[in-house]
OpenMM code with the backbone's topology and positions (N, CA, C; nanometers):
from openmm import Vec3, app, unit

residues = "MET ILE GLN ILE LYS PHE GLU GLU GLU LYS ASP ARG PHE ALA ALA TYR SER GLU GLY LYS GLU VAL GLY GLU VAL THR PHE SER LYS ALA GLY ASP LYS ILE LEU ILE ILE ASP HIS THR PHE VAL ASP GLU GLU PHE ARG GLY GLN HIS ILE ALA ASN GLU LEU VAL LYS HIS VAL VAL ASP LEU ALA ILE GLU ARG ASP LYS LYS ILE MET PRO LEU CYS PRO PHE ALA LYS LYS GLU PHE SER ARG LYS PRO GLU TYR GLN ALA ILE GLU TYR LYS".split()
positions = [
    Vec3(6.0676, 9.0822, 5.8755),
    Vec3(6.0916, 8.9698, 5.9659),
    Vec3(6.2376, 8.9735, 6.0131),
    Vec3(6.2560, 8.9784, 6.1432),
    Vec3(6.3905, 8.9829, 6.2003),
    Vec3(6.4358, 8.8409, 6.2332),
    Vec3(6.5572, 8.8089, 6.1912),
    Vec3(6.6165, 8.6791, 6.2250),
    Vec3(6.7358, 8.7048, 6.3163),
    Vec3(6.7454, 8.6254, 6.4212),
    Vec3(6.8585, 8.6387, 6.5129),
    Vec3(6.9451, 8.5153, 6.4994),
    Vec3(7.0741, 8.5386, 6.4783),
    Vec3(7.1685, 8.4284, 6.4589),
    Vec3(7.2768, 8.4343, 6.5648),
    Vec3(7.3109, 8.3171, 6.6174),
    Vec3(7.4217, 8.3049, 6.7111),
    Vec3(7.5493, 8.2906, 6.6294),
    Vec3(7.6416, 8.3820, 6.6485),
    Vec3(7.7699, 8.3767, 6.5797),
    Vec3(7.8766, 8.3498, 6.6856),
    Vec3(7.8880, 8.2217, 6.7193),
    Vec3(7.9707, 8.1809, 6.8326),
    Vec3(8.1166, 8.2225, 6.8181),
    Vec3(8.1689, 8.2152, 6.6956),
    Vec3(8.3092, 8.2510, 6.6746),
    Vec3(8.3356, 8.3991, 6.7031),
    Vec3(8.2298, 8.4802, 6.7017),
    Vec3(8.2433, 8.6240, 6.7302),
    Vec3(8.1878, 8.6598, 6.8680),
    Vec3(8.1432, 8.5593, 6.9451),
    Vec3(8.0827, 8.5833, 7.0768),
    Vec3(7.9717, 8.6883, 7.0685),
    Vec3(7.8760, 8.6617, 6.9808),
    Vec3(7.7665, 8.7569, 6.9677),
    Vec3(7.6428, 8.6909, 6.9071),
    Vec3(7.5302, 8.7582, 6.9287),
    Vec3(7.4077, 8.7298, 6.8560),
    Vec3(7.3838, 8.8514, 6.7683),
    Vec3(7.3476, 8.8292, 6.6432),
    Vec3(7.3225, 8.9396, 6.5512),
    Vec3(7.1806, 8.9283, 6.4968),
    Vec3(7.1187, 9.0442, 6.4759),
    Vec3(6.9837, 9.0506, 6.4204),
    Vec3(6.9941, 9.0935, 6.2743),
    Vec3(6.9189, 9.0240, 6.1898),
    Vec3(6.9211, 9.0535, 6.0469),
    Vec3(6.7791, 9.0759, 5.9955),
    Vec3(6.7671, 9.1703, 5.9037),
    Vec3(6.6417, 9.1939, 5.8330),
    Vec3(6.6741, 9.1847, 5.6848),
    Vec3(6.6149, 9.0875, 5.6185),
    Vec3(6.6382, 9.0652, 5.4758),
    Vec3(6.7882, 9.0581, 5.4434),
    Vec3(6.8628, 8.9900, 5.5282),
    Vec3(7.0052, 8.9697, 5.5045),
    Vec3(7.0951, 9.0826, 5.5506),
    Vec3(7.0363, 9.1951, 5.5914),
    Vec3(7.1143, 9.3102, 5.6378),
    Vec3(7.1221, 9.3080, 5.7906),
    Vec3(7.2439, 9.3240, 5.8422),
    Vec3(7.2590, 9.3274, 5.9882),
    Vec3(7.1986, 9.4557, 6.0428),
    Vec3(7.1098, 9.4414, 6.1433),
    Vec3(7.0427, 9.5589, 6.2001),
    Vec3(7.0643, 9.5723, 6.3505),
    Vec3(7.1333, 9.4748, 6.4110),
    Vec3(7.1590, 9.4849, 6.5544),
    Vec3(7.2495, 9.3730, 6.6013),
    Vec3(7.3046, 9.3934, 6.7214),
    Vec3(7.3891, 9.2896, 6.7794),
    Vec3(7.3977, 9.3061, 6.9301),
    Vec3(7.4302, 9.1958, 6.9939),
    Vec3(7.4698, 9.1977, 7.1347),
    Vec3(7.5985, 9.1164, 7.1401),
    Vec3(7.7008, 9.1734, 7.2054),
    Vec3(7.8279, 9.1026, 7.2144),
    Vec3(7.8562, 9.0718, 7.3604),
    Vec3(7.9307, 8.9657, 7.3798),
    Vec3(7.9662, 8.9271, 7.5159),
    Vec3(8.1065, 8.8694, 7.5154),
    Vec3(8.1669, 8.8724, 7.6313),
    Vec3(8.2984, 8.8097, 7.6463),
    Vec3(8.2897, 8.7100, 7.7601),
    Vec3(8.3871, 8.6229, 7.7659),
    Vec3(8.3882, 8.5194, 7.8695),
    Vec3(8.4868, 8.5586, 7.9783),
    Vec3(8.4425, 8.5441, 8.1009),
    Vec3(8.5303, 8.5664, 8.2154),
    Vec3(8.5402, 8.4321, 8.2872),
    Vec3(8.6456, 8.3598, 8.2605),
    Vec3(8.6580, 8.2261, 8.3170),
    Vec3(8.5591, 8.1315, 8.2510),
    Vec3(8.5310, 8.0221, 8.3181),
    Vec3(8.4433, 7.9191, 8.2621),
    Vec3(8.2956, 7.9424, 8.2911),
    Vec3(8.2650, 8.0285, 8.3867),
    Vec3(8.1272, 8.0359, 8.4348),
    Vec3(8.0579, 8.1701, 8.4159),
    Vec3(8.1253, 8.2687, 8.3576),
    Vec3(8.0651, 8.4024, 8.3488),
    Vec3(8.0706, 8.4561, 8.2063),
    Vec3(7.9573, 8.5092, 8.1602),
    Vec3(7.9507, 8.5826, 8.0340),
    Vec3(7.9273, 8.7296, 8.0679),
    Vec3(8.0026, 8.8173, 8.0049),
    Vec3(7.9879, 8.9607, 8.0278),
    Vec3(7.9239, 9.0219, 7.9035),
    Vec3(7.8019, 9.0737, 7.9183),
    Vec3(7.7379, 9.1438, 7.8062),
    Vec3(7.7981, 9.2834, 7.8027),
    Vec3(7.8743, 9.3121, 7.6959),
    Vec3(7.9479, 9.4384, 7.6930),
    Vec3(7.8974, 9.5383, 7.5895),
    Vec3(7.8045, 9.4957, 7.5025),
    Vec3(7.7596, 9.5883, 7.3975),
    Vec3(7.6275, 9.5406, 7.3393),
    Vec3(7.5336, 9.6324, 7.3275),
    Vec3(7.4067, 9.6045, 7.2596),
    Vec3(7.3805, 9.7210, 7.1646),
    Vec3(7.3455, 9.6897, 7.0416),
    Vec3(7.3207, 9.7942, 6.9431),
    Vec3(7.2085, 9.7514, 6.8491),
    Vec3(7.1219, 9.8480, 6.8159),
    Vec3(7.0198, 9.8264, 6.7125),
    Vec3(7.0198, 9.9501, 6.6224),
    Vec3(7.0227, 9.9269, 6.4927),
    Vec3(7.0177, 10.0329, 6.3927),
    Vec3(6.8978, 10.1240, 6.4212),
    Vec3(6.9190, 10.2547, 6.4098),
    Vec3(6.8143, 10.3529, 6.4389),
    Vec3(6.6817, 10.3221, 6.3702),
    Vec3(6.6892, 10.2812, 6.2480),
    Vec3(6.5700, 10.2523, 6.1684),
    Vec3(6.4866, 10.1373, 6.2269),
    Vec3(6.5481, 10.0535, 6.3082),
    Vec3(6.4798, 9.9351, 6.3616),
    Vec3(6.4517, 9.9435, 6.5117),
    Vec3(6.4802, 10.0566, 6.5717),
    Vec3(6.4558, 10.0716, 6.7157),
    Vec3(6.3066, 10.0737, 6.7440),
    Vec3(6.2713, 10.0367, 6.8666),
    Vec3(6.1306, 10.0354, 6.9055),
    Vec3(6.0593, 9.9062, 6.8709),
    Vec3(6.1332, 9.8080, 6.8199),
    Vec3(6.0720, 9.6797, 6.7835),
    Vec3(6.1138, 9.5675, 6.8796),
    Vec3(6.1727, 9.6048, 6.9914),
    Vec3(6.2151, 9.5094, 7.0959),
    Vec3(6.3251, 9.4147, 7.0491),
    Vec3(6.4014, 9.4561, 6.9497),
    Vec3(6.5098, 9.3718, 6.8990),
    Vec3(6.6197, 9.3571, 7.0051),
    Vec3(6.6543, 9.4672, 7.0700),
    Vec3(6.7592, 9.4613, 7.1734),
    Vec3(6.7166, 9.3681, 7.2874),
    Vec3(6.5888, 9.3746, 7.3251),
    Vec3(6.5385, 9.2846, 7.4305),
    Vec3(6.5576, 9.1387, 7.3899),
    Vec3(6.5245, 9.1092, 7.2641),
    Vec3(6.5386, 8.9722, 7.2135),
    Vec3(6.6850, 8.9283, 7.2109),
    Vec3(6.7727, 9.0189, 7.1721),
    Vec3(6.9145, 8.9856, 7.1680),
    Vec3(6.9661, 8.9506, 7.3069),
    Vec3(6.9306, 9.0322, 7.4058),
    Vec3(6.9739, 9.0042, 7.5442),
    Vec3(6.9140, 8.8719, 7.5908),
    Vec3(6.7867, 8.8470, 7.5571),
    Vec3(6.7224, 8.7212, 7.5968),
    Vec3(6.7973, 8.6007, 7.5395),
    Vec3(6.8490, 8.6129, 7.4188),
    Vec3(6.9247, 8.5026, 7.3601),
    Vec3(7.0516, 8.4737, 7.4404),
    Vec3(7.1179, 8.5778, 7.4898),
    Vec3(7.2371, 8.5551, 7.5730),
    Vec3(7.1959, 8.4914, 7.7059),
    Vec3(7.0847, 8.5362, 7.7620),
    Vec3(7.0337, 8.4778, 7.8867),
    Vec3(7.0035, 8.3288, 7.8662),
    Vec3(6.9357, 8.2963, 7.7578),
    Vec3(6.9031, 8.1558, 7.7291),
    Vec3(7.0300, 8.0723, 7.7112),
    Vec3(7.1285, 8.1292, 7.6439),
    Vec3(7.2561, 8.0599, 7.6252),
    Vec3(7.3235, 8.0341, 7.7595),
    Vec3(7.3223, 8.1343, 7.8455),
    Vec3(7.3850, 8.1198, 7.9778),
    Vec3(7.3150, 8.0106, 8.0595),
    Vec3(7.1833, 8.0089, 8.0549),
    Vec3(7.1075, 7.9066, 8.1281),
    Vec3(7.1419, 7.7689, 8.0730),
    Vec3(7.1411, 7.7568, 7.9416),
    Vec3(7.1693, 7.6293, 7.8753),
    Vec3(7.3096, 7.5780, 7.9095),
    Vec3(7.4042, 7.6695, 7.9243),
    Vec3(7.5439, 7.6307, 7.9499),
    Vec3(7.5858, 7.6466, 8.0951),
    Vec3(7.4871, 7.6689, 8.1829),
    Vec3(7.5113, 7.6797, 8.3269),
    Vec3(7.6144, 7.7882, 8.3597),
    Vec3(7.5888, 7.9080, 8.3082),
    Vec3(7.6772, 8.0217, 8.3337),
    Vec3(7.5989, 8.1357, 8.3970),
    Vec3(7.6705, 8.2306, 8.4531),
    Vec3(7.6115, 8.3530, 8.5070),
    Vec3(7.6424, 8.4654, 8.4094),
    Vec3(7.5677, 8.5760, 8.4207),
    Vec3(7.5886, 8.6913, 8.3328),
    Vec3(7.6197, 8.8146, 8.4152),
    Vec3(7.7193, 8.8886, 8.3680),
    Vec3(7.7488, 9.0195, 8.4230),
    Vec3(7.7068, 9.1212, 8.3150),
    Vec3(7.5950, 9.1925, 8.3374),
    Vec3(7.5494, 9.2892, 8.2368),
    Vec3(7.6242, 9.4218, 8.2524),
    Vec3(7.7211, 9.4477, 8.1667),
    Vec3(7.7984, 9.5713, 8.1761),
    Vec3(7.7431, 9.6838, 8.0895),
    Vec3(7.6917, 9.6525, 7.9732),
    Vec3(7.6423, 9.7611, 7.8881),
    Vec3(7.5136, 9.8176, 7.9498),
    Vec3(7.4900, 9.9476, 7.9320),
    Vec3(7.3742, 10.0123, 7.9956),
    Vec3(7.2404, 9.9469, 7.9624),
    Vec3(7.2199, 9.9061, 7.8380),
    Vec3(7.0911, 9.8445, 7.8028),
    Vec3(7.0716, 9.7126, 7.8765),
    Vec3(7.1739, 9.6279, 7.8770),
    Vec3(7.1626, 9.4987, 7.9458),
    Vec3(7.1400, 9.5200, 8.0959),
    Vec3(7.2086, 9.6169, 8.1545),
    Vec3(7.1878, 9.6468, 8.2976),
    Vec3(7.0419, 9.6807, 8.3240),
    Vec3(6.9842, 9.7632, 8.2358),
    Vec3(6.8442, 9.8031, 8.2517),
    Vec3(6.7527, 9.6815, 8.2391),
    Vec3(6.7790, 9.5957, 8.1415),
    Vec3(6.6988, 9.4746, 8.1237),
    Vec3(6.7037, 9.3865, 8.2496),
    Vec3(6.8226, 9.3699, 8.3051),
    Vec3(6.8371, 9.2865, 8.4239),
    Vec3(6.7659, 9.3476, 8.5438),
    Vec3(6.7655, 9.4800, 8.5544),
    Vec3(6.6974, 9.5432, 8.6678),
    Vec3(6.5457, 9.5337, 8.6540),
    Vec3(6.4961, 9.5237, 8.5293),
    Vec3(6.3512, 9.5179, 8.5060),
    Vec3(6.2930, 9.3777, 8.5091),
    Vec3(6.3776, 9.2760, 8.4936),
    Vec3(6.3255, 9.1392, 8.4795),
    Vec3(6.3777, 9.0497, 8.5912),
    Vec3(6.2930, 9.0241, 8.6894),
    Vec3(6.3351, 8.9407, 8.8027),
    Vec3(6.3866, 8.8033, 8.7604),
    Vec3(6.3311, 8.7483, 8.6503),
    Vec3(6.3746, 8.6154, 8.6060),
    Vec3(6.5207, 8.6174, 8.5599),
    Vec3(6.5710, 8.7333, 8.5185),
    Vec3(6.7113, 8.7431, 8.4772),
    Vec3(6.8038, 8.7502, 8.5990),
    Vec3(6.7540, 8.8039, 8.7082),
    Vec3(6.8380, 8.8256, 8.8248),
    Vec3(6.8903, 8.6957, 8.8846),
    Vec3(6.8218, 8.5859, 8.8590),
    Vec3(6.8659, 8.4559, 8.9103),
    Vec3(6.9998, 8.4127, 8.8474),
    Vec3(7.0273, 8.4600, 8.7269),
    Vec3(7.1538, 8.4203, 8.6640),
    Vec3(7.2541, 8.5351, 8.6579),
    Vec3(7.2198, 8.6476, 8.7229),
    Vec3(7.3130, 8.7607, 8.7225),
    Vec3(7.4289, 8.7348, 8.8170),
    Vec3(7.5492, 8.7570, 8.7682),
    Vec3(7.6688, 8.7429, 8.8518),
    Vec3(7.6799, 8.8670, 8.9376),
    Vec3(7.6862, 8.8466, 9.0700),
    Vec3(7.6918, 8.9618, 9.1620),
    Vec3(7.8151, 8.9549, 9.2476),
] * unit.nanometer
topology = app.Topology()
chain = topology.addChain("A")
for resn in residues:
    res = topology.addResidue(resn, chain)
    for name in ("N", "CA", "C"):
        topology.addAtom(name, app.Element.getBySymbol(name[0]), res)
């Protein structure tokens, strides 16, 4: 069972399996209205379980909740944004 936790002080969401960190997505703030997704990682052993997709979705949900736009800089986040039209509405262009 994967648990995803928002670690606001570190500007990231982290994925844990049985207490062990197995993935993360990090973001930085650009001004008051933009979040930049700069890194997504999932441990090799846990790849293929859509953990990275879930991590990016958590940042998207956070941005919507806080009325912000997202600039997807890391390659995985860019790919997610290009594949999901619902994400494009909050993409900073």
